[in-house]
C-alpha positions as CSV (number, residue, x, y, z in Angstrom):
1,X,130.9,113.1,186.4
2,X,128.2,114.6,184.3
3,X,128.1,113.5,180.4
4,X,127.2,116.0,177.8
5,X,125.0,114.9,175.1
6,X,126.6,114.3,171.6
7,X,125.4,116.7,169.0
8,X,125.7,116.0,165.3
9,X,127.1,118.3,162.9
10,X,124.8,120.3,161.3
11,X,126.1,119.2,157.9
12,X,125.7,115.5,158.4
13,X,122.9,113.9,156.1
14,X,120.6,110.9,156.8
15,X,119.5,110.2,153.0
16,X,120.2,110.6,149.5
17,X,119.9,114.0,147.7
18,X,117.7,114.2,144.8
19,X,120.4,114.2,142.3
20,X,121.8,111.2,143.8
21,X,118.5,109.2,143.7
22,X,118.2,110.3,140.0
23,X,121.7,108.7,139.2
24,X,120.7,105.7,140.7
25,X,117.5,105.5,138.8
26,X,119.3,106.2,135.4
27,X,121.9,103.4,136.3
28,X,119.2,101.0,137.1
29,X,117.3,102.0,133.7
30,X,120.4,101.5,131.6
31,X,120.9,98.0,133.2
32,X,117.5,97.1,132.3
33,X,117.9,98.3,129.0
34,X,121.0,96.2,128.5
35,X,119.4,93.2,130.2
36,X,116.0,93.1,128.3
37,X,117.4,92.1,124.8
38,X,119.2,89.1,126.2
39,X,116.0,88.0,128.2
40,X,114.1,88.4,125.1
41,X,116.6,86.5,123.1
42,X,116.6,83.7,125.7
43,X,112.9,83.4,125.6
44,X,112.8,83.3,121.9
45,X,115.6,80.7,121.9
46,X,113.4,78.6,124.2
47,X,110.3,79.1,121.9
48,X,112.2,78.2,119.0
49,X,113.6,75.1,120.7
50,X,109.8,74.1,121.6
51,X,109.0,74.7,117.9
52,X,111.7,72.4,116.8
53,X,110.4,69.9,119.4
54,X,107.1,69.9,117.9
55,X,108.5,69.4,114.4
56,X,110.6,66.6,115.9
57,X,107.3,65.1,117.2
58,X,105.6,65.2,114.1
59,X,108.5,63.6,112.1
60,X,108.5,60.9,114.6
61,X,104.8,60.5,114.4
62,X,105.1,60.3,110.5
63,X,107.7,57.4,110.9
64,X,105.3,55.5,113.4
65,X,102.5,55.8,111.0
66,X,104.7,54.5,108.1
67,X,105.4,51.8,110.2
68,X,101.8,50.8,110.8
69,X,100.3,51.7,107.5
70,X,103.3,51.0,105.1
71,X,103.2,54.5,103.9
72,X,103.1,58.2,105.0
73,X,99.5,59.9,105.2
74,X,98.2,61.9,102.2
75,X,98.4,65.5,102.4
76,X,94.7,65.0,102.9
77,X,92.1,62.3,102.0
78,X,89.8,63.5,99.2
79,X,86.5,61.8,100.0
80,X,83.1,62.9,99.0
81,X,79.6,60.9,98.9
82,X,80.5,60.3,95.2
83,X,83.9,58.7,95.7
84,X,87.5,59.4,96.2
85,X,89.2,61.8,94.0
86,X,92.7,63.3,93.9
87,X,91.9,66.9,93.5
88,X,92.9,69.9,95.7
89,X,89.6,70.9,96.8
90,X,87.9,69.7,100.0
91,X,86.7,67.9,101.9
92,X,89.0,65.6,103.3
93,X,90.8,64.7,106.5
94,X,94.4,66.3,106.8
95,X,97.8,64.3,107.7
96,X,97.5,66.4,110.9
97,X,94.3,64.4,111.8
98,X,95.5,61.2,110.7
99,X,98.5,61.0,112.8
100,X,96.7,62.0,116.0
101,X,97.3,58.4,117.7
102,X,101.1,58.7,117.0
103,X,101.2,62.1,119.1
104,X,99.3,60.8,122.0
105,X,95.7,62.1,120.7
106,X,94.2,58.7,120.0
107,X,90.8,59.8,122.1
108,X,90.5,62.7,119.7
109,X,91.2,60.7,116.5
110,X,88.4,58.0,117.6
111,X,85.9,60.9,118.3
112,X,86.4,62.5,115.0
113,X,85.6,59.0,113.2
114,X,88.0,60.0,110.3
115,X,87.4,56.3,108.5
116,X,83.5,56.7,108.5
117,X,82.8,60.6,108.3
118,X,83.6,63.6,106.1
119,X,85.7,66.5,107.3
120,X,83.3,69.2,108.1
121,X,82.2,72.4,110.3
122,X,79.5,70.5,112.1
123,X,79.4,70.9,115.8
124,X,80.1,67.6,116.9
125,X,83.6,67.7,114.9
126,X,84.2,71.3,115.9
127,X,84.2,70.4,119.6
128,X,87.4,68.0,118.9
129,X,89.0,70.3,116.2
130,X,89.1,73.6,118.0
131,X,90.9,72.7,121.3
132,X,94.5,73.5,121.2
133,X,97.0,70.8,120.1
134,X,100.4,72.1,121.3
135,X,102.4,70.0,119.0
136,X,100.6,71.7,116.1
137,X,101.3,75.5,117.2
138,X,104.8,77.3,117.4
139,X,104.7,79.1,120.8
140,X,105.9,82.3,119.0
141,X,102.9,82.5,116.8
142,X,100.3,85.3,118.0
143,X,96.7,85.2,118.2
144,X,94.3,82.7,119.9
145,X,93.9,78.9,119.3
146,X,91.4,79.2,116.7
147,X,92.5,80.3,113.1
148,X,90.0,83.2,111.7
149,X,91.4,82.8,108.3
150,X,89.5,79.6,107.6
151,X,85.9,80.1,108.5
152,X,82.7,77.9,108.4
153,X,79.3,78.7,106.8
154,X,78.5,81.2,109.7
155,X,81.6,83.1,109.1
156,X,82.9,82.2,112.6
157,X,86.5,80.7,113.0
158,X,86.0,76.9,112.6
159,X,89.2,74.8,113.5
160,X,92.2,74.9,115.7
161,X,95.2,77.0,114.4
162,X,98.2,75.2,113.1
163,X,101.6,76.6,112.2
164,X,102.8,73.8,110.2
165,X,102.4,72.3,106.7
166,X,103.2,69.4,104.8
167,X,105.3,70.0,101.6
168,X,103.4,69.4,98.5
169,X,106.4,70.4,96.2
170,X,106.1,71.4,92.6
171,X,102.9,70.6,90.6
172,X,104.5,68.6,87.9
173,X,103.0,65.1,88.1
174,X,99.7,64.2,86.3
175,X,97.3,62.0,87.7
176,X,95.2,59.7,85.7
177,X,91.6,60.8,85.6
178,X,88.6,59.2,83.8
179,X,86.5,61.6,81.5
180,X,83.7,61.2,84.1
181,X,85.9,62.6,86.7
182,X,87.2,65.7,84.9
183,X,83.5,66.3,83.6
184,X,82.4,66.2,87.3
185,X,84.9,68.7,88.2
186,X,84.3,71.1,85.4
187,X,87.4,69.7,83.6
188,X,89.6,70.6,86.4
189,X,92.0,67.7,86.2
190,X,94.7,68.5,89.1
191,X,98.1,67.7,89.1
192,X,99.9,66.2,92.0
193,X,103.1,67.4,93.5
194,X,106.6,66.1,93.6
195,X,106.9,66.5,97.4
196,X,106.1,64.3,100.2
197,X,102.2,65.2,100.5
198,X,99.5,65.7,98.0
199,X,95.8,64.7,97.9
200,X,95.3,61.0,98.5
201,X,99.0,60.3,98.3
202,X,100.9,57.5,99.8
203,X,104.3,58.3,99.8
204,X,106.7,55.5,101.1
205,X,110.4,55.7,102.0
206,X,111.5,54.0,98.8
207,X,109.8,56.9,96.9
208,X,112.2,59.3,98.6
209,X,115.1,58.8,95.8
210,X,116.9,61.9,96.7
211,X,117.3,60.5,100.3
212,X,115.3,61.3,103.5
213,X,118.1,63.7,104.7
214,X,117.7,65.8,101.6
215,X,114.0,66.0,101.5
216,X,112.0,68.4,103.7
217,X,108.7,66.9,105.0
218,X,106.8,69.5,107.0
219,X,107.7,73.4,107.6
220,X,106.6,76.2,109.6
221,X,104.1,78.6,108.5
222,X,103.4,82.1,109.8
223,X,100.3,83.4,111.1
224,X,99.3,87.2,111.2
225,X,101.5,90.1,110.3
226,X,105.1,89.2,110.0
227,X,106.7,92.3,109.1
228,X,107.1,91.4,105.4
229,X,105.9,93.8,102.9
230,X,104.8,93.1,99.3
231,X,105.6,94.9,96.2
232,X,103.3,97.8,97.1
233,X,104.7,98.2,100.5
234,X,101.8,96.7,102.4
235,X,102.5,94.3,105.2
236,X,101.8,90.5,104.2
237,X,99.1,89.2,106.4
238,X,100.1,85.3,106.6
239,X,97.1,83.0,106.8
240,X,98.7,80.2,108.9
241,X,96.9,76.8,108.8
242,X,94.4,74.3,110.4
243,X,95.6,70.8,111.2
244,X,92.0,68.9,111.0
245,X,92.1,69.0,106.9
246,X,89.6,70.4,104.3
247,X,86.3,71.0,105.4
248,X,82.9,70.9,103.4
249,X,82.4,74.4,104.4
250,X,85.4,75.9,103.1
251,X,87.2,74.7,100.2
252,X,89.7,77.3,100.3
253,X,91.2,75.8,103.4
254,X,92.9,73.2,101.3
255,X,95.9,75.6,101.4
256,X,95.8,74.8,105.2
257,X,96.4,70.9,104.7
258,X,99.2,71.1,102.4
259,X,101.5,73.7,100.5
260,X,104.2,73.8,98.2
261,X,107.6,75.7,98.3
262,X,106.9,76.7,94.7
263,X,103.9,78.7,93.8
264,X,101.0,77.3,91.8
265,X,97.7,78.2,90.2
266,X,94.4,76.7,90.0
267,X,95.0,75.8,86.4
268,X,98.2,74.0,87.5
269,X,100.9,76.5,85.8
270,X,103.6,77.9,87.7
271,X,103.2,81.1,89.2
272,X,106.5,82.0,90.7
273,X,108.4,80.8,93.6
274,X,107.4,80.8,97.4
275,X,110.2,81.8,99.4
276,X,110.8,81.4,102.8
277,X,108.9,84.4,104.8
278,X,108.1,85.4,101.1
279,X,105.4,88.1,99.8
280,X,102.9,85.2,99.4
281,X,100.5,84.9,102.3
282,X,100.6,81.2,102.0
283,X,104.3,81.0,102.2
284,X,106.4,79.0,104.4
285,X,108.0,81.1,107.2
286,X,108.1,81.8,110.9
287,X,108.0,84.1,113.9
288,X,111.6,83.4,114.5
289,X,114.0,85.9,113.1
290,X,115.9,85.2,109.9
291,X,114.1,81.7,108.6
292,X,112.1,79.0,109.4
293,X,112.2,75.3,110.8
294,X,111.5,72.1,108.7
295,X,111.5,68.5,109.6
296,X,113.2,66.4,107.1
297,X,111.9,63.2,105.9
298,X,114.4,61.4,108.1
299,X,113.0,63.0,111.3
300,X,115.8,65.6,111.6
301,X,114.9,69.4,112.2
302,X,116.7,72.0,110.4
303,X,116.5,75.8,110.1
304,X,116.9,77.3,106.8
305,X,117.5,81.0,106.1
306,X,114.9,83.2,104.3
307,X,117.6,84.1,102.2
308,X,117.8,80.7,100.4
309,X,117.5,80.9,96.9
310,X,114.8,79.4,94.8
311,X,117.0,76.6,93.1
312,X,117.7,75.4,96.7
313,X,114.2,75.8,97.8
314,X,113.0,73.5,94.7
315,X,115.8,71.1,95.4
316,X,114.9,70.5,98.9
317,X,111.0,70.3,98.3
318,X,111.4,67.4,95.4
319,X,111.7,64.1,96.8
320,X,113.1,62.5,93.5
321,X,114.7,65.2,91.4
322,X,118.3,63.7,91.8
323,X,119.4,66.8,93.4
324,X,120.5,67.3,97.1
325,X,120.9,70.0,99.3
326,X,124.1,71.2,100.6
327,X,125.5,71.0,104.3
328,X,125.6,74.8,104.6
329,X,122.0,76.0,103.8
């Protein structure tokens, strides 16, 4: 018995038509478009959590420093060959340099020799101040590991980028200066702050009379363009910070060591309020949407909205004004 070969109908197909392929591609594209924002949100949530962990480590380091030295470090230690002065110009090692041993950077701390040397742009200091310290940088921040906003004498980026600053508070407490000190600085007797940090400060727990749960210690500062515009409509370029302190080569980098939640001018008069993610290039803020994270003096981390009013901002910055923050800020 012979068999006859089976023949396929002429209209039977072995693949997809062009239209079917286009439909499948379109469906995949829609699914990717729906999934991508969720992936980006998850990644940003992870970066924000890491940033909060950075602040948590800094807060813990501050507490450990207080246990050893009996006070928190100064915003920066104003030292020159002529003596020690409480002014807002350099040079001076910042709080970020002083707590290096408490964040497992003791070798770098010893190499910087903060107790015997001045903070400067010398090459033998740059080799230790330029390498990245992850604890001092928010993972959402753009750019490389150096802060180009604060340059040394050769106009090159000098020290490692930091995206955190200590809170100076409002500039309302007058230091006691001798006439010679004021004459040396051309009469610029500079006020101290009512926050946790200022030049040559030595704040103790007992000084935080508002309570450590009601006073911010360190907050985020953005770096680069952050989408905020000034009154002229120009994008604000935030300057970030450097962790090492105020150098001999860049007195303007004092803003990198400590900053107030409230604006001040060089003469000590108030110049308005620095809001979170505000239009001043030195404002506290972040690259996280909607606000910025701060570590309070008790070591806890909180997220404050950029819609916070100026009264609340001043309240959380001042360590002893008798006013406290509400739980819903």
